[in-house]
C-alpha positions in Angstrom: 141.3 59.5 77.5 140.6 61.1 74.1 141.0 64.5 75.7 144.7 63.9 76.5 145.4 62.9 72.9 144.6 66.5 71.9 147.3 68.0 74.2 149.7 68.9 71.4 147.2 70.6 69.1 145.7 72.3 72.1 149.0 73.8 73.0 149.4 75.2 69.5 146.0 76.8 69.7 146.7 78.4 73.1 150.1 79.8 72.2 149.0 81.1 68.8 150.0 84.8 69.0 146.5 86.1 68.4 144.9 83.7 70.9 147.6 84.3 73.5 147.1 88.1 73.0 143.4 87.7 73.5 143.9 85.8 76.7 146.1 88.5 78.0 143.6 91.2 77.0 140.9 89.3 78.7 142.9 89.3 82.0 143.4 93.0 81.8 139.7 93.7 81.0 138.5 91.3 83.7 140.5 92.9 86.5 139.3 96.3 85.3 135.6 95.3 85.3 136.0 93.4 88.6 137.2 96.5 90.4 134.0 98.4 89.6 131.1 97.7 92.1 128.3 96.0 90.1 130.4 94.8 87.3 131.0 91.2 88.2 131.9 88.4 85.9 128.4 88.1 84.4 128.2 91.8 83.6 131.7 91.9 82.1 130.9 88.8 79.9 127.6 90.3 78.8 129.2 93.5 77.7 132.0 91.8 75.8 129.9 89.0 74.3 129.3 90.9 71.0 133.1 91.0 70.4 133.3 87.2 70.5 131.6 87.1 67.1 134.8 88.3 65.6 136.9 85.5 67.1 137.5 81.9 66.3 135.6 79.4 68.6 138.6 78.4 70.8 139.9 82.0 71.0 136.4 83.3 72.0 136.0 80.9 74.8 139.5 81.4 76.1 139.1 85.2 76.0 135.8 85.1 77.9 137.2 82.6 80.5 140.1 84.9 81.0 137.7 87.8 81.6 135.6 85.8 84.0 138.5 84.5 86.0 140.2 87.9 86.3 137.0 89.6 87.3 136.7 87.3 90.3 140.1 88.5 91.5 139.4 92.1 90.5 136.4 92.3 92.8 138.7 91.6 95.8 140.8 94.8 95.3 138.2 97.3 96.4 137.0 94.8 99.0 140.4 94.8 100.7 141.2 98.5 100.2 137.9 100.3 100.8 135.5 97.6 102.0 133.6 97.7 98.7 133.2 94.3 97.0 133.6 94.6 93.3 131.9 91.2 92.8 129.5 89.2 95.0 132.1 86.5 95.8 134.4 89.1 97.4 132.1 89.5 100.4 134.1 87.0 102.4 137.4 88.6 101.5 136.3 91.8 103.4 136.3 90.0 106.7 140.1 89.6 107.0 141.3 91.5 104.0 139.9 94.9 105.0 141.2 94.7 108.6 144.7 93.6 107.3 144.7 96.7 105.0 143.6 99.1 107.7 146.2 97.7 110.0 148.9 98.9 107.7 149.3 95.8 105.5 147.4 96.4 102.2 150.2 95.0 100.1 150.2 91.8 102.0 146.4 91.4 101.7 146.5 92.0 98.0 149.4 89.6 97.5 147.7 86.8 99.4 144.5 87.5 97.4 146.2 87.2 94.0 148.4 84.2 94.9 145.6 82.3 96.5 143.2 83.1 93.7 145.6 81.9 91.1 146.5 78.8 93.1 142.8 77.9 93.5 142.2 78.4 89.7 145.1 76.1 88.9 144.0 73.5 91.4 140.5 73.4 89.9 141.7 73.3 86.3 144.0 70.4 87.0 141.2 68.6 88.8 138.9 69.1 85.9 141.4 67.7 83.4 141.9 64.6 85.5 138.4 64.0 86.7 135.9 65.8 84.5 133.6 62.9 84.0 133.5 62.0 87.7 132.7 65.6 88.6 129.9 65.7 86.0 128.5 62.5 87.7 128.5 64.2 91.1 126.7 67.2 89.6 124.0 65.0 88.2 123.3 63.6 91.7 122.3 67.0 93.0 118.7 67.8 92.1 116.4 70.3 93.7 116.0 68.3 96.9 119.8 68.1 97.4 120.4 71.8 96.5 117.7 72.7 99.1 119.9 70.8 101.6 122.9 72.7 100.4 121.1 76.0 101.0 120.0 75.0 104.5 123.6 74.0 105.3 124.9 77.3 104.1 122.5 79.1 106.4 123.4 76.9 109.4 127.0 78.3 109.6 125.9 81.8 110.3 126.7 81.5 114.0 130.4 80.7 113.3 130.9 84.1 111.5 129.8 86.5 114.2 131.4 85.6 117.4 130.0 87.7 120.2 126.3 87.3 119.9 124.8 84.3 118.0 121.3 85.6 118.5 122.1 88.8 116.6 123.8 86.7 113.9 120.6 84.7 113.4 118.5 87.9 113.6 120.6 89.3 110.7 120.1 86.1 108.7 116.3 86.3 109.3 116.3 89.9 108.0 118.2 88.7 104.9 115.7 85.9 104.3 112.9 88.4 104.6 114.5 90.7 102.1 115.0 87.7 99.8 111.2 87.2 99.7 110.6 90.6 98.0 109.2 90.1 94.4 107.9 87.0 92.6 107.6 83.8 94.5 108.6 80.4 93.2 105.3 79.1 94.8 103.3 81.7 92.8 102.3 85.3 93.3 104.3 88.3 94.5 105.2 89.5 98.0 106.1 92.9 99.5 106.0 94.8 96.2 103.6 97.5 97.4 102.5 98.1 93.8 105.9 99.2 92.8 106.9 97.8 89.4 110.6 97.8 90.1 110.2 95.5 93.1 108.5 92.7 91.1 112.0 91.2 90.3 113.2 91.6 93.9 116.3 93.2 95.1 119.3 92.4 92.9 122.1 90.5 94.7 124.8 93.0 93.7 122.7 95.9 95.0 122.2 94.1 98.3 125.9 93.2 98.8 127.1 96.7 97.9 124.6 98.4 100.2 125.1 96.1 103.2 128.9 95.9 103.1 130.1 99.1 101.3 127.2 101.3 102.3 128.0 101.7 106.0 131.7 102.3 105.2 130.7 105.0 102.7 128.6 106.7 105.3 131.4 106.6 107.8 133.8 108.1 105.2 131.2 110.8 104.4 130.9 111.7 108.1 134.6 112.3 108.2 134.6 114.2 105.0 136.5 117.1 106.5 139.4 114.7 107.4 142.1 115.4 104.8 145.0 113.9 106.8 146.9 111.0 105.5 145.7 108.6 108.2 142.5 106.7 108.5 141.0 104.8 111.5 143.9 106.2 113.6 146.3 103.8 112.0 149.1 105.3 110.0 149.6 103.0 107.0 153.1 101.8 106.3 154.9 102.4 103.1 154.4 99.9 100.3 157.9 98.5 100.7 157.7 97.7 104.4 159.2 94.3 105.0 156.4 93.3 107.4 153.9 94.0 104.6 155.3 91.4 102.2 154.6 87.7 101.8 157.6 85.4 101.8 157.7 82.2 99.9 157.7 80.2 103.2 154.6 82.0 104.3 153.0 81.2 101.0 153.8 77.5 101.5 152.3 77.7 105.0 149.0 78.8 103.4 149.0 75.7 101.2 146.5 73.7 103.2 144.1 76.7 103.3 144.4 77.2 99.5 144.0 73.5 98.8 140.8 73.3 100.9 139.4 76.4 99.3 140.3 75.1 95.8 138.5 71.8 96.5 135.5 73.5 97.9 135.3 75.9 95.0 135.7 73.1 92.4 132.8 71.1 93.9 130.6 74.2 94.4 131.3 75.1 90.8 130.3 71.6 89.6 126.9 72.0 91.3 124.4 74.1 89.4 123.3 77.0 91.6 125.7 77.7 94.5 128.3 79.8 92.6 131.4 81.6 93.9 129.6 83.4 96.7 128.5 80.2 98.3 131.9 78.7 97.7 133.6 81.6 99.5 131.2 81.3 102.4 131.8 77.6 102.8 135.6 77.9 102.4 135.9 80.6 105.0 133.8 78.7 107.5 135.8 75.5 106.9 139.1 77.3 107.3 137.9 78.8 110.6 136.8 75.3 111.7 140.2 73.8 110.9 142.2 76.7 112.4 143.9 76.3 115.8 143.2 80.0 116.4 139.6 80.6 115.2 139.3 83.7 117.4 141.7 85.5 115.2 139.4 85.3 112.1 138.0 88.7 111.4 141.1 90.6 112.6 143.3 90.3 109.5 144.6 86.7 109.5 146.3 85.4 106.4 144.2 82.2 105.9 141.0 84.2 106.3 142.0 85.9 103.0 143.5 82.9 101.2 140.7 80.4 101.7 137.8 82.4 100.1 140.0 83.8 97.4 141.2 80.3 96.4 137.6 79.0 96.4 135.9 81.7 94.3 138.6 81.5 91.6 138.3 77.7 91.6 134.6 77.9 90.8 135.4 79.1 87.3 136.9 75.7 86.2 134.5 73.7 88.4 131.5 75.4 86.7 132.7 74.3 83.3 132.1 70.7 84.3 128.3 70.6 84.0 128.5 73.3 81.3 130.7 71.4 78.8 129.9 67.8 79.8 126.2 68.2 80.3 125.2 71.5 78.8 124.0 72.8 82.2 124.9 76.4 83.1 125.4 76.8 86.8 125.4 80.6 86.7 124.7 83.6 84.4 128.4 83.9 83.4 128.6 80.2 82.4 125.3 80.6 80.5 127.0 83.4 78.5 130.0 81.1 77.8 127.6 78.4 76.6 126.0 81.0 74.3 129.5 81.7 72.8 129.9 78.0 72.0 126.4 77.7 70.5 126.9 80.9 68.5 130.0 79.1 67.0 128.0 76.0 66.1 129.3 73.9 68.9 126.9 71.9 71.0 127.9 71.3 74.6 127.4 67.7 75.9 129.1 64.4 76.6 130.2 64.0 72.9 132.1 67.3 73.1 134.9 65.6 74.9 135.3 62.9 72.3 134.3 64.7 69.1 135.3 68.3 69.9 138.9 68.0 68.8 141.4 70.1 70.7 138.8 72.6 71.8 138.2 71.3 75.3 141.9 70.7 76.2 142.7 74.2 74.7 140.1 75.8 76.9 141.6 74.4 80.1 145.2 75.0 79.0 144.1 78.5 78.2 142.6 78.8 81.7 145.9 77.8 83.2 147.7 80.3 81.1 145.2 83.0 82.1 145.8 82.3 85.7 149.6 82.6 85.3 149.1 85.9 83.4 146.7 87.0 86.1 149.4 86.3 88.7 151.9 88.6 87.0 149.3 91.3 86.3 148.1 91.2 90.0 151.6 91.3 91.5 152.6 94.2 89.2 149.3 96.0 90.0 149.8 95.8 93.8 152.1 98.8 93.8 149.4 100.7 91.8 146.5 99.6 94.0 148.1 100.2 97.5 148.1 104.0 97.3 144.2 103.8 97.2 144.3 102.8 100.9 146.1 106.0 101.8 143.7 108.4 100.2 142.3 110.8 102.9 138.7 110.3 103.9 137.8 113.7 102.7 138.5 112.7 99.2 137.7 109.0 99.4 134.2 109.4 101.0 132.4 111.2 98.2 134.3 109.2 95.5 133.2 105.8 97.1 129.6 106.9 97.4 129.5 108.1 93.8 131.2 104.9 92.7 128.6 102.8 94.4 125.7 104.7 92.8 127.2 104.5 89.4 127.9 100.8 89.9 124.4 99.8 90.9 122.9 102.1 88.2 125.0 100.6 85.5 124.1 97.1 86.6 120.7 97.4 84.9 120.5 101.1 84.0 117.8 101.6 86.6 117.5 104.6 89.0 115.4 102.4 91.2 118.6 100.5 92.1 120.2 103.7 93.3 117.2 104.2 95.6 117.5 100.7 96.9 121.2 101.3 97.6 120.5 104.4 99.7 117.6 102.7 101.7 119.5 99.5 102.3 122.8 101.2 103.1 120.9 103.3 105.7 119.4 100.1 107.2 122.9 98.5 107.2 124.3 101.5 109.0 121.6 101.3 111.7 122.1 97.6 112.1 125.8 98.0 112.7 125.0 100.7 115.3 122.8 98.2 117.0 125.6 95.6 117.0 124.1 93.4 114.3 126.6 92.4 111.6 125.5 92.8 108.0 127.3 89.6 106.9 124.5 87.3 108.2 122.0 89.5 106.4 123.8 88.9 103.1 124.2 85.2 103.8 120.4 84.9 104.5 119.7 86.8 101.3 121.9 84.6 99.2 120.6 81.3 100.7 117.0 82.4 100.6 116.4 81.9 96.9 118.5 78.7 96.8 116.3 77.2 99.6 112.9 78.5 98.4 113.3 77.8 94.7 114.7 74.4 95.1 112.2 73.4 97.7 109.4 74.5 95.4 110.8 72.5 92.5 111.4 69.5 94.7 107.8 69.6 96.0 106.5 69.7 92.5 108.6 66.7 91.5 107.5 64.7 94.6 103.9 65.7 94.3 103.8 67.9 97.3 105.2 65.3 99.8 107.7 67.1 102.0 108.8 63.8 103.6 109.9 62.5 100.2 111.9 65.7 99.7 113.8 65.7 103.0 114.3 61.9 103.3 116.5 61.5 100.2 120.0 60.3 101.4 122.0 63.3 100.4 119.3 65.8 101.5 118.8 64.1 104.9 122.6 64.0 105.5 122.9 67.7 104.7 120.0 68.6 107.0 121.5 66.6 109.9 124.9 68.1 109.4 123.2 71.6 109.3 121.5 71.0 112.6 124.7 69.7 114.2 126.7 72.6 112.8 124.3 75.2 114.1 124.3 73.7 117.6 128.1 73.4 117.7 128.6 76.9 116.5 126.2 78.2 119.2 127.9 76.1 122.0 131.4 77.1 120.9 130.4 80.8 120.8 128.8 80.7 124.2 131.8 78.8 125.7 134.2 81.4 124.2 132.2 84.2 125.6 132.3 82.6 129.1 136.0 82.1 128.9 136.6 85.7 127.9 134.4 87.1 130.6 136.0 84.9 133.3 139.6 85.6 132.3 139.8 89.1 133.9 138.5 87.7 137.2 141.1 85.0 137.2 143.8 87.6 136.7 
C-alpha cells in the first residue's frame, strides 16, 4: 500500500501549474494527431519524444500519456464523420458511428465517443490503482502459447460481425490472413515479396486499415465528385442543435453497462503484452453485440455499438501501463516509447518502482485521470467544430479525403511505396465490397495473423516443436475450445436469423 501513501505529494505534482499545462497541451496535440490518418498514438509519441528531454520525469510521462490517451479518441472523429479511421483502434467505431452520422446524428455519435472513451479511461485508471499487482500477475500468466489462443479466439468471432453471409465473412478473414503473411516469417525466410525490397517488412497495419476502410469510401466520394449539394447519401443532415441529435444524461447512464464491459475488456487487453487497443475494440464490440437484446441493430447506428469499442480502446492506455511499470514489459510501440522516457530520466521500470519510486507512479495515474477529464471538455467543446465536416459536399470532400489518406500513409514512414500499397489495397477493398464481401473481416484476419503466427512460432521453440504441449496448456486449451464454440454459435445464429428474415414475408 506504499503507493497510496504518496497520494498527497502526487497531487501537488499533477496540479503544479507547469505540469498541469503540459497535460492540457498533451490532450490538444493528441486529438490533433489522432485525427490524421496514419498518425496514431505511437507516431505522435515518437514525434514528440525529443521534447520530453526538456521536462521533469513526472511531467514528461504525464505529457506523453495525455498525448497517447487523446490520440485514441482523436482517431474516432474522422472514423465517425468520413469513415476514415485516424488510429487502428477506431476501426470498430466505424461500424455504428459512421451510420449514425450519415443518418443525421453526427453530434450524438461524437458525444457518445468522447463520453464513453473518457469513462473507459477513468475505469481502467481506477482499476490499476486498486489492483496493479494482481493485473501484473495476470499478465505474467500469458506467454506465447496463451497469446496464440487469444489470437485464435479473436479470429473466431468474425461470423458475428457480418450478418448476412458467414461464408463471405470467413473468406474475408482468409484474405486478411494471406495479406498478413507478406514479408518476413517468424518461422524463417520471406513470403510473397516478389523481389521488392519494400515488401520485406510486410504491409503496415495503418496502411491496411486506411486502405480497407477509408479507401472504398474515398472512391465513392470521388465518383460523385460533381455533387456539390449539401446532402450526402440522400440523407439531409440535421442541424447541430437538433434535440434528437443530443445525448441526455439518462441515455448516458443507460450506456453504463456497455461502457463498463468495454472498460474491463480494455484494461485486461492492455495488461496483456500484444493485443493492444485494436484487439480490445474488436472484443468489446463482439461482447456488446452478444449481450444485446437487439443484436440485429448493430451496424445500423446503435448507441452501444459506439460506446463499447470507444470505452475499451481508451481503457487500454492505463491497462498497458501495468506490465510496463510493474514488470518493464512494453505491450505496444507507444508503451515502449513511454518506457524510453522513463529510462532516459534514469528511472528503471520494475516491481521496485512502486515501493521506491516516490510519488511518481501515483502522479502518473492521477495525471491520467486529469487528462481524461480535460479530454472530456476538449471533446465536448470540439463537437460543434467537428460536426460541419459531415456536411461538406462530396465534390469537395472526395479529393480532400483521398489526398489526406495519401499524405497520412506517406508520413507514416516517409515511403512512397506505402502510397502505392494504399491505392492497390483500396482498389481491392472496393472490388470486395462490390462482391458483397465486407472488408472488416479482412482487417480482423490481418490483425490476428501476426499474433497467431508469431506466438505459435515462439511457443513451438519453447516446447521443442511439440504442438500438443502448446495447445494443451490450460489457458490455451480453454481459449481454443471457446473459440470453436463461438464460431459455431455465430454461424448457427446467423443462419437462423436469415431463415427468420426470409420466412417473415411469407407469413405476412
